N, C-alpha and C positions, 0 to 999 in steps of 0.2 A: 438537493445535491444532484446535478445532471452530468452523466458520465458520456464518455465518447470513447468509441473502440479505436484503440491505436493497432493491436496486432491481434492474433487470432485468441490469445490468452491473456491479454492485457487491455485494460480499461483506464481511462484518466479523468479525473474531475475536469470540467469544462474550462475552469479558469486556471489550470495548470500551464507553467511557462514551459517553454521549449527546453530549457536546461534542465528542468525537474524531470521531464519526460525521458530525456537523453540518460540522465543518471539512473532512472528507474529502468529503463531498458538495459544498461549495463549491469545492474543488480540482478535483473531477473536472468541475463544470459550467464552471468557468474554461477547464479544457482542452479541452471540446468546443467552446467559443467560440473557441479558439485565442488565449486571453490569456496562458496559461502553458504551458510545454512541460517534459515529464518528462525526468530525467537518464537517459541511456542507459547501463545497466551493461555492465562489460567481460565478455568471453567470452560473450556471447550470452544473458545470465541474465534480461534484460528491461529493465523501466523502473521508476524511482521518482521519487516526489515525498515531501518531509519534510512530515508534518502538524505535529509538534513534536520535541523531541529524543528521545522514547521511542516515537513511533508512525509508520509509514511507510505511503504509499498505493503499492502494488506491483502490476505487470502483466507477464506474460510475452510478450503479444501487442498490448497497447493496446486489447483488446477488454473483457476481464473484469477488473476491479480488485479488489484486496484491502486490506483495511485491517488491518495486522498490527502487532504489537508488535516492537521492534527485534531480540529473541532470535528470533523466528519467522522475521523477515525474513532474518537472518544465515544461518538454515538453508536457506531457500528460494533465497538466492543463492550458496551455496556457501561461506560463510566457516566455517571449523572453529576449535574451540578459543577460543571468545570468552567473556569473563566467567567464569572459573573460580571 
């Protein structure tokens, strides 16, 4: 998984489309304005917000956010054996 820096606190997967990045930026700005709140993941893996069915906005510490595809997201949050 290759990441590209978008902003100071936002990175995106290299194959992310512009519309996905735009929606991710909007969600992050809304979070910084305290209009939306991310879901806390079990077992201390971090936080997530859904961009759409296939893409997630993921953070381990609420400081640096990643726009990742759901397969990469599953690996980051410890889910094994998905989509065989």
